[in-house]
TIZAGU-179060 format. One record per residue (C-alpha): x negated, y, z; residue in three letters. Coordinates in Angstrom, 3 decimals, always signed. Each point is the difference from the previous one (the first is absolute). Layout:
REM TIZAGU-179060
         u         v         w  resn
         X         Y         Z   ala
...
This chain:
REM TIZAGU-179060
         u         v         w  resn
   -15.031   +74.240   +30.574   met
    -2.404    -1.083    -2.803   ala
    -3.604    +0.532    +0.667   ser
    -0.685    +0.947    -3.732   leu
    +1.672    +3.287    -1.203   thr
    -0.526    +0.785    -3.461   val
    +1.289    +3.544    -1.395   his
    +0.686    +1.135    -3.446   asp
    -2.881    -1.232    -2.179   val
    -1.207    +2.494    -2.520   pro
    -1.212    -1.156    -3.399   ala
    -3.603    -1.236    +0.670   leu
    -2.842    -0.693    -2.554   arg
    -1.453    -3.539    +0.285   asp
    -0.159    +0.522    +3.818   pro
    -2.748    -1.118    +2.351   val
    +0.541    -0.651    +3.789   leu
    -2.933    +1.489    +2.253   met
    +0.358    -1.312    +3.562   leu
    -2.212    +0.809    +3.171   ala
    +0.851    -0.491    +3.867   phe
    -1.335    +1.555    +3.019   tyr
    -1.450    -2.533    +2.367   gly
    -2.259    -2.984    -0.225   trp
    -0.307    +0.474    -3.956   asn
    -0.985    +3.720    +0.271   asp
    -3.384    +0.719    +1.560   ala
    -0.358    +3.645    +0.612   ala
    +3.326    +0.636    -1.726   asp
    -1.763    -0.123    -3.240   ala
    +2.631    -1.933    -1.963   ala
    +3.047    +2.019    +1.164   thr
    -1.944    +3.076    -0.434   asp
    -0.829    -0.989    -3.653   ala
    +3.603    -0.642    -0.825   leu
    +1.301    +3.185    +1.897   arg
    -2.498    +1.916    -2.264   tyr
    +1.480    -1.394    -3.161   val
    +3.471    +0.808    +1.133   arg
    -1.033    +3.545    +0.858   arg
    -1.579    +0.520    -3.287   thr
    +2.596    -1.316    -2.156   ala
    +2.514    +2.369    -1.561   arg
    +3.626    -0.651    +1.323   gly
    -1.102    -1.936    +3.025   ser
    +2.545    +1.919    +2.233   arg
    +2.378    -1.591    +2.497   lys
    +2.639    -0.376    -2.396   asp
    -2.247    -2.222    -2.141   glu
    +0.186    -2.725    +2.801   arg
    +1.552    -3.043    -1.718   val
    +0.252    -2.458    +2.895   ala
    -0.924    -0.858    +3.512   glu
    -0.169    -2.944    +2.358   ile
    +1.456    +0.575    +3.428   asp
    -2.511    -1.012    +2.830   pro
    +2.907    -1.605    +2.387   glu
    -0.571    -3.668    -0.966   asp
    -4.008    +0.241    -0.496   phe
    -1.236    +1.986    +3.029   phe
    -0.575    -0.416    +3.534   val
    +0.725    +3.446    +1.256   phe
    -2.119    -0.244    +3.099   thr
    -2.998    -0.723    -2.156   glu
    +0.735    +2.446    -2.784   his
    +2.134    +2.595    +1.760   arg
    +1.990    +2.682    -2.071   pro
    -0.971    +3.727    +0.611   thr
    +1.721    +2.858    +0.898   val
    -0.326    +3.480    -1.390   ser
    +1.848    +3.331    +0.390   ile
    +1.620    +1.336    -3.154   thr
    +1.747    +3.517    -0.299   lys
    -1.235    +1.178    +3.431   gly
    +2.013    -2.212    +2.064   thr
    +1.184    -3.202    -1.723   thr
    -1.789    -3.078    +1.031   arg
    -0.428    -2.479    -2.884   glu
    -1.281    -3.597    +0.185   ile
    -2.253    -1.243    -2.916   thr
    +0.118    -3.773    -0.487   trp
    -2.876    -2.290    -1.570   pro
    +2.073    -0.018    -3.409   thr
    -1.897    -1.306    -3.088   thr
    +0.956    +2.546    -2.628   glu
    -0.384    -0.321    -3.885   phe
    -0.288    +3.052    -2.030   thr
    -0.291    +0.721    -3.765   val
    -3.476    +1.716    -0.805   ala
    +0.029    +1.398    -3.545   arg
    -3.631    +0.794    -1.392   leu
    -0.082    +2.119    -3.141   glu
    -3.445    -1.801    -1.093   ser
    +1.408    -3.473    +0.600   ala
    +1.981    -2.155    -2.344   ser
    +1.630    -1.757    +2.658   gln
    +2.257    +1.216    +3.072   asp
    -1.105    -1.144    +3.477   leu
    +2.319    -1.161    +2.751   ile
    -1.984    +1.021    +3.336   val
    +1.022    -2.248    +2.937   gly
    -1.371    +1.101    +3.446   ile
    +0.660    -1.455    +3.212   gly
    -1.309    -1.696    +3.254   thr
    -0.970    -3.650    -0.073   glu
    +3.109    -1.808    +1.417   pro
    -0.164    -2.079    +3.209   asp
    +2.749    -2.499    -0.759   leu
    +1.652    -2.050    -3.056   lys
    -2.716    +0.596    -2.582   trp
    +1.543    -2.410    -2.239   lys
    +3.347    +1.864    +0.074   thr
    -1.989    +3.407    -0.488   phe
    -1.910    -1.005    -3.037   thr
    +3.333    -1.308    -1.486   gly
    +1.349    +3.412    +0.189   his
    -3.180    +1.227    -1.868   val
    +0.682    -2.485    -2.891   leu
    +3.588    +0.960    -0.065   thr
    -1.077    +3.551    -0.230   leu
    -2.381    -0.784    -2.936   met
    +2.787    -1.920    -1.827   glu
    +2.475    +3.051    +0.486   arg
    -2.619    +2.468    -1.332   leu
    -1.319    -1.898    -2.670   gly
    -3.416    -0.197    +1.483   val
    -2.109    -2.842    -1.635   asn
    -3.455    +0.773    +1.959   glu
    -0.584    +0.839    +3.635   val
    -3.361    +1.196    +1.187   val
    -0.636    -0.201    +3.701   thr
    -2.572    +2.340    +1.798   val
    -1.939    -0.655    +3.008   gly
    -3.141    +0.756    +1.947   ala
    -2.132    -2.000    +2.358   leu
    -2.959    +0.337    +2.604   leu
    -3.202    -1.071    -1.294   ala
    -3.705    +0.060    +0.538   asp
    -0.569    +2.699    -2.496   thr
    -1.794    +3.574    +0.414   pro
    +1.700    +3.217    -0.325   his
    -2.705    +1.291    -2.137   thr
    +0.615    -2.277    -3.109   arg
    +2.979    -0.036    -2.357   pro
    +3.084    -1.900    +1.705   val
    +0.010    -3.479    -1.476   pro
    +3.423    -0.821    -1.337   val
    +0.906    -3.790    -0.760   ser
    +2.948    -1.455    -1.566   gly
    +2.085    -2.637    -1.473   gly
    +2.722    -0.817    -2.463   ala
    +2.761    -2.649    -0.463   ser
    -1.030    -0.630    -3.680   asp
    -3.842    -1.271    +0.023   pro
    -0.506    +1.866    -3.596   lys
    +1.248    +3.284    +1.297   arg
    -2.320    -0.587    +3.239   ala
    -3.057    -0.716    -2.480   ala
    +0.869    +3.031    -1.899   asp
    +0.030    +2.335    +2.854   leu
    -3.162    -1.430    +1.319   gly
    +1.439    -1.511    +3.087   phe
    -2.277    -2.844    +1.578   gln
    +2.171    -2.828    +1.491   pro
    +0.160    +0.088    +3.675   ser
    -0.950    -2.605    +2.391   ser
    +1.624    +1.380    +3.010   tyr
    +2.094    -2.371    +2.129   glu
    +1.568    +1.271    +3.163   gly
    +2.747    +2.247    +1.363   pro
    +1.969    +2.003    -2.486   thr
    +2.353    +3.050    -0.135   gly
    +3.302    +0.878    -1.403   ile
    -1.975    +0.978    -3.086   val
    -1.197    -3.426    -0.445   gly
    +3.581    -1.438    +0.568   ala
    +1.368    +2.300    -2.643   ile
    -2.755    -1.195    -2.498   gly
    +0.964    -3.585    +0.953   asp
    +3.471    +0.667    -0.778   ala
    -0.768    +1.631    -3.320   cys
    -1.971    -3.160    -0.830   arg
    +2.633    -2.165    +0.719   arg
    +2.482    +1.723    -2.146   lys
    -2.433    +0.272    -2.924   gly
    -0.106    +4.074    +0.395   leu
    -3.197    +1.792    -0.798   glu
    -2.059    +1.119    +3.029   his
    -3.104    +1.898    +0.778   ile
    -1.663    +0.718    +3.406   ser
    -2.496    +2.601    +0.743   leu
    -2.161    +0.091    +3.146   trp
    -2.163    +2.734    +1.188   ala
    -3.188    -0.758    +2.295   ser
    +0.233    +2.454    +2.983   val
    -3.293    +0.364    +2.437   pro
    +1.230    -1.567    +3.242   his
    -1.874    +2.389    +2.040   tyr
    +2.044    +2.986    -1.406   val
    +3.326    -1.483    +0.247   ala
    +1.428    +2.317    +2.493   gly
    +1.036    +2.771    -2.541   gly
    +1.138    +0.401    -3.608   arg
    -2.507    -1.022    -2.556   asn
    +0.192    +2.366    -3.295   pro
    -2.831    -2.059    -1.601   lys
    +2.067    -3.259    +0.201   ala
    +3.235    +1.910    -1.253   met
    -1.995    +1.500    -2.919   his
    -1.391    -3.490    -0.741   ala
    +3.522    -1.633    -0.076   leu
    +1.304    +2.783    -2.194   leu
    -2.851    -0.108    -2.484   ser
    +0.580    -3.640    -0.543   arg
    +3.915    +0.563    -0.524   leu
    -1.041    +2.751    -2.359   asn
    -1.996    -2.565    -1.936   asp
    +2.396    -2.927    +0.101   val
    +3.192    +2.159    -0.959   tyr
    -1.425    +2.867    -1.777   thr
    +1.796    +2.268    +2.445   leu
    -2.229    +3.308    -0.932   gly
    -0.164    +1.103    +3.487   leu
    -2.269    +2.998    +0.913   asp
    -2.118    -1.237    +2.872   leu
    -2.404    +2.872    +0.155   ser
    +1.474    +1.579    +3.052   asp
    -0.149    -3.549    +1.836   leu
    -3.601    -0.548    -1.217   glu
    -0.962    +3.253    +1.652   arg
    +1.773    -1.127    +3.279   arg
    -1.848    -3.436    -0.277   ser
    -3.421    +1.637    -0.362   asn
    +0.772    +2.402    +2.969   arg
    +1.022    -2.930    +2.135   tyr
    -3.106    -2.078    -0.802   glu
    -1.994    +3.177    +1.075   arg
    +1.980    +0.373    +3.229   gln
    -0.378    -3.673    +1.065   val
    -3.745    +0.336    -0.766   ser
    -0.406    +2.958    +2.022   glu
    +1.910    -1.559    +2.832   ala
    -2.484    -2.829    +0.057   leu
    -3.250    +1.888    -0.504   lys
    -1.012    +0.144    +3.499   asp
    +0.555    -3.591    +0.766   asn
    -3.005    -2.093    -1.578   pro
    +1.532    -3.388    +1.038   asp
    +3.125    +0.429    -1.927   val
    -1.828    +1.756    -2.937   gln
    -2.181    -3.243    -0.067   asp
    +3.257    -2.141    +0.009   tyr
    +1.284    +1.911    -3.059   val
    -3.446    -0.171    -1.759   arg
    +0.099    -3.776    +0.421   asn
    +3.455    -0.106    -1.628   leu
    -1.367    +2.026    -2.772   glu
    -2.656    -2.488    -0.553   ala
    +2.359    -2.963    +0.159   thr
    +2.391    +1.656    -2.629   gln
    -2.861    +0.614    -2.348   ser
    -1.283    -3.527    +0.187   gly
    -3.021    +0.470    +2.283   asp
    +0.600    -1.961    +2.953   glu
    -3.311    +1.449    +1.691   thr
    +0.924    +1.834    +3.161   pro
    -0.791    +3.788    -0.212   ser
    -1.008    +0.105    +3.736   thr
    -1.638    -2.242    +2.633   asp
    +2.555    +1.125    +2.546   ala
    +2.163    -2.624    +1.417   pro
    +3.260    -0.495    -1.902   pro
    +3.179    +1.794    +1.460   leu
    +3.216    -1.950    +0.195   ser
    +3.013    +1.003    -2.040   ser
    +1.775    +1.160    +3.048   gln
    -2.972    +1.937    +1.488   asp
    -0.068    +1.851    -3.265   val
    +3.760    +0.522    -0.096   leu
    -0.008    +1.395    +3.648   asp
    -2.882    +2.320    -0.727   glu
    +1.309    +1.374    -3.272   val
    +3.411    +0.665    +1.153   gln
    -1.667    +1.902    +3.122   arg
    -1.937    +2.125    -2.538   leu
    +2.786    +0.585    -2.346   leu
    +2.458    +0.795    +2.654   thr
    -2.345    +2.609    +1.411   lys
    -0.451    +1.648    -3.319   asp
    +3.666    -0.004    -0.791   gly
    -0.305    -1.865    -3.260   leu
    +3.285    -1.142    -1.322   asp
    -0.841    -1.141    -3.640   gly
    +2.066    +2.960    -1.606   gly
């Protein structure tokens, strides 16, 4: 059985492929949540608008990424596999159609997997792909979420205000896809939201909002994000409320704020906390308060 299945392809307007993957590339599920938001918002993004999927059989160790069982129609038990699905998303205010691809980062055969993505781009007439990710960082929850980015075309990167990255180290499937696009001479853009590492345990609507705002700017999508902005403000208040009775963690956050604003002077004389100390304490507080980022 072929791993890539492409269904009947509708007529598309200069389509852009947007990709996000659960897992290492997706701190607080911010990247996949952002593209799921696009998919829900787009008119016509129903199940019958799915244009392709990549079967998981060749790419996953199922003892690591186990399929899930759910009960449908009262008695039928149905298994859901970690399939990567591609859906057409048509936004009335956008001049281009979007192909939204959401899946789980595969365990195996990344070169083969990225080859399927490139084949799909060719079949759908896609000339540009944007990969969306989120990473854990030393950034405070009280400040706007930083979004960094890059582009395969240096001029496009400069036009979009992207600063060259000096990162060297492990990469994820989005990095592999970006490299494959570069080698094939295909346009590629990457966007990364920086998620506060000490609130990594739940969903983060602020990071999701930041990614969607940047996508709005880059592709003129016309998304109305006012509802998400209200959720982001509520989330910030909830986190601050959960931390209000812990002065050590509050001092840690203030130090992050000072660092981000360019003021390296510590805001307290208290001994510094380790990242793990903060992570453990905040997780305890947020679990106690029932905060899930929604």
